[in-house]
N, C-alpha and C positions, 0 to 999 in steps of 0.2 A: 820729348823722353831724354834722358842722358843716354848717347851712345858710345861717348869716349870723353876723355879726361885726363890729366897731368899729375900720375902719383909723384908722392911728392919723394925730393931725397935728401931734405934738411934735415938729418938725424939728430942737432942740435934741437932744433926745436922741439923734434916727437921725444927728445929724453927728457926735456924740462917740464913738458906740459904731460904728459902720459907717462912718463917713468921706465919705457919701455925701448929697448935697442931695436932698430928697424932692418929687416933683412936684405937681404943685397939678390941680385940677379932677375931683375924685371925690367918692363920695356922701359923707355922713357916718355911713349903714351900708351893707355891700356885704351880696348875696344875689346865689345865680347868675345868672351874664347882668351884673351889674356890675361895675365895675375897681376895685380895689385897687392902692396901692404896693406891687411889689415886687423884691427884692433881688437881682442876678444874679454873678457875676464869671465872666470870659472865661477859656478854661484855656489859650491861647495869650500873649495879652498880662497877665494876670492882674489889668486891671481892673475894680475893682467899680462896679456901675454902680445905679443904681435909677429904674423907670419903673411907669407904668401897662400892668397886664394882665386879665384879662377871668378875673372867677371861673367857672370848667365850663371841662377841658383840652378842646382839641379838636384831634385829629390832625392832622398834615400830611395825612393822606390821605383825609380827612372830604370827603363831597362836599357838607355842607351845616353848619350851627351846630348840629342837631339835637342832637346826641351831648351836648353841654354840660348838657344839662338835667340828664343821667345821672354826669356824672364830675367833681364839686366836690371829691369826696373820695376817695382812692384809699389801696385798702388796702397800705399796707408790704409783708404778708406777699405778693403776689403782684404786685406793678407791674410785676415784670419781666419776666413772665409773659403781662398780658395786654395782647391789640393797642392798644387807645388809648395806654396809657404806657412799652409797652417801648422805643418807641422813643426818648422820650425819656429813659427811665432809662440803656439801655446806651451814649446818647449825655451823660452826663452833665450834663442839665439838671434842676440842684438849685437851688433859690431860696427865700428866705424872704418872706413875709410879713407885713408890719408891719403890728401891729394891737395895740389897748389889751385887747379883753376882745375873748368871743366867747360865742355863746349853744346853750344843748339843754334841751330838755324835762325837768321834774321830773312822776315819775306819783305822787310821796308822793302826793298826798290825793286820787288814783284819776280824776284828770284831770289833760291836759299843760299843767303850767305853767314858764311860760320863767323861765328862771334866767341869771344875768348869770356869766362864768368869768375871769377874774381872777387878775394874779401878787399873793402877797399882801406883795409892796414896791410896786404899785401902778405899778410903769413898765411902758410898751410891752415886745412881746416878738417875736421871727421865729418863726412856725411852718413849720416844714419843707413844701414842694412840689416838685412839678413840672411844667417849664412847655414850650410846642410854641410851632410859629411853624407859623401857616394863612391860606392866601391864599384869600379867597371870591372863586369862579369867576366869581360875574356881575357882582360890582363891581370886581372886583380887588385889594380894600384887603386888607393883612397884620393880620394879628390876633395878639397874643401873648396867649397865655392859660393858666392853671393850676391844679392840682388838688393840695390840701393832703392829706398822708400824713397817714395814721392807725395806732394799733397799738391793741392790744388792752389794754382798761383793766378788767376784770374786778376786780382787786386794788388800781388805784388809789385811794387816801384822800377822795379827793372825785371823782372821773370814775366810780369806779363807782354813782354814786347817782342816775342819769341814763338816759334811752330807757326805751322799756318794760319792762314786769314780765318775764322771760324770756329777753328780747333779750341776744343778747353787748353789753356796753357796749365803747364805742373812745375813744379820746382824739385831737386831732390833737398832733404831734410838737411840743411848743413847744423848740425848740434854744437851749441854755444861751450868753448873752451867750459869754463862753468858747472858745464852741464851733463861733460863726457862721462861722468862716475852714476850719475844718476842714469842716463841713460844706458850704460852698460850693465849696468846692476837690478834694470827697471822690473817692475812684475809686467804682466799685459796689459792692465790696469794704467799703470803710472806709462809704459809704454805708449800708448794709444793718446794719453793726453801731451807726450812731446812732439805728437806728430801735428805739428803745426812750422809755419814760417816766421811768427810773433819774433819767438827769440833770437831767431838769427841772426848774425852779424851784418851788417850792412856789406852790400854787395856793389862790384860795377864789372862793365862787360865795356866792350869795343872791338869793334869789325877784326877778325883772323883770318882772312882766307888762305886756304890751300897754296902755295906758292908752287 
């Protein structure tokens, strides 16, 4: 499970690759409950936009935001059926979280050591996500939130080395740049077909323990 990542600050890449401007005011490293830049596309207007969304999806029906502590990663195999995600999936609320890298634990030494994963090219990248809108019943505040979509990575050359021994290996779905629009514009059948690591760019990883 991906619990934290570095949201990109590289505005020129975002503008060139996705044609949108980065918002401001988000942290250098994002954890559940923090915000990050997410790219969305209007299904009727076709307009692509980038705004801040909270990591940890809060479904529209939620009575409070506590559920977001458990909804920062969504299994792509079950997202269409799970109560927290099925509305977002059926309504094609597909987005891209813009990041420079993300972190996973390696247990090769016998204890958890944080590792950083990024593209071999060093470029920023977009991770497939589901997003939803929620209105806080107490304050009336509107909140846009998201969950990263993940797939099995037992055979992935890089991602299979992370998480506890015996646990299923998972990876966030990194959407290759030439598939960005296909993902943002996808219907549910097309989206399901993109839920694979086969099209993902090459990754590299290195130990990055907390100092």
